[in-house]
C-alpha positions in Angstrom: -7.8 -30.7 24.8 -9.2 -28.8 26.8 -8.0 -29.3 30.6 -10.0 -31.9 32.2 -11.6 -31.0 35.5 -10.9 -33.4 38.8 -14.1 -32.1 40.5 -16.0 -35.9 42.1 -18.4 -37.1 39.0 -21.9 -36.9 41.6 -20.8 -33.2 42.6 -21.9 -31.4 40.2 -23.3 -33.2 37.1 -27.2 -31.1 37.9 -25.1 -28.2 36.6 -23.8 -29.2 33.8 -25.9 -28.0 30.9 -26.7 -30.7 29.7 -30.1 -33.1 28.5 -31.6 -34.6 31.8 -32.1 -37.6 29.7 -28.1 -37.4 30.0 -27.3 -36.7 33.7 -29.8 -39.3 34.4 -27.1 -41.8 32.9 -24.2 -40.4 34.8 -25.8 -40.2 37.9 -26.6 -44.5 37.4 -23.1 -45.6 35.8 -21.9 -43.0 39.7 -24.5 -45.0 41.0 -22.7 -48.5 39.4 -19.4 -48.3 38.8 -18.6 -45.8 41.9 -17.6 -41.7 42.3 -13.5 -43.1 41.7 -14.5 -45.4 37.8 -14.9 -42.6 35.7 -14.8 -39.0 35.8 -16.9 -35.8 33.7 -15.5 -33.7 31.3 -17.4 -30.5 32.0 -15.1 -28.2 29.8 -15.6 -30.1 26.7 -18.4 -28.7 24.0 -20.9 -30.8 23.1 -24.4 -31.9 22.3 -26.7 -31.2 25.2 -27.4 -34.8 24.5 -23.9 -35.9 24.8 -21.4 -35.9 27.7 -17.3 -37.3 27.4 -16.1 -39.3 30.1 -12.7 -40.1 30.5 -10.7 -43.2 32.3 -9.4 -41.7 35.6 -6.1 -43.1 34.9 -5.9 -42.6 31.6 -7.8 -39.7 30.1 -6.9 -39.8 27.1 -9.3 -44.1 26.8 -12.2 -41.7 27.0 -16.2 -42.3 25.7 -18.8 -40.2 23.9 -21.9 -40.9 25.3 -25.2 -39.4 24.0 -28.9 -40.1 23.6 -29.7 -37.7 20.1 -31.0 -39.5 17.4 -31.1 -42.6 19.3 -34.6 -44.9 20.6 -36.2 -43.6 23.3 -34.4 -44.8 26.2 -31.5 -46.3 24.0 -27.7 -44.6 24.4 -24.7 -44.5 21.6 -21.4 -44.3 22.6 -18.6 -43.7 21.1 -14.9 -45.4 22.4 -12.0 -43.4 22.2 -9.0 -45.5 22.8 -5.1 -43.3 23.1 -2.8 -44.0 19.4 -0.4 -46.2 21.9 -3.0 -48.9 23.1 -5.2 -49.4 19.8 -4.8 -51.4 17.2 -6.8 -50.7 14.4 -9.6 -48.6 15.2 -8.3 -45.0 17.4 -12.4 -45.4 18.7 -15.8 -47.8 18.1 -19.0 -46.7 17.8 -22.2 -48.5 18.8 -25.8 -47.2 18.5 -29.3 -48.0 20.2 -28.2 -49.7 23.0 -30.0 -50.3 26.6 -28.5 -50.0 30.0 -27.2 -53.4 30.2 -26.1 -53.5 26.9 -23.8 -49.5 27.2 -22.9 -50.8 31.3 -20.9 -53.8 29.6 -19.4 -52.0 27.0 -18.2 -49.0 29.5 -16.9 -52.2 32.4 -14.8 -53.3 29.6 -13.5 -49.9 28.2 -12.7 -48.7 31.3 -11.6 -51.6 32.3 -13.8 -51.5 36.4 -13.8 -53.6 38.4 -15.4 -54.1 41.1 -11.8 -55.0 43.2 -10.6 -51.5 42.4 -13.6 -50.3 42.9 -15.6 -52.1 46.3 -18.4 -49.0 45.5 -19.4 -50.6 42.4 -22.7 -52.4 41.9 -22.9 -53.4 38.3 
């Protein structure tokens, strides 16, 4: 597994070698959740219209976010679960999500609460 960066989410998003829509999505999610709710994997190679993010305390809990193959303004996400935490599936796949549904799914996946992340505006 690639080494994970410990940088703040907002510090280098615009420097990522990614599509502008993915960068805008990361900024939006950081604004909604606060900058401590998830971390961006800066060093994992993936499609330019995608990015991996992970739980700050449990790096094996990851989400692969992407826009390729989706309708305009829609997102896809693969949720990854560590073997020890999963019952049957190691990952779940969701396609053509609007922003509200994506936020709902990530809120549950990363166990985001307003009490934990006071800057969040879910």
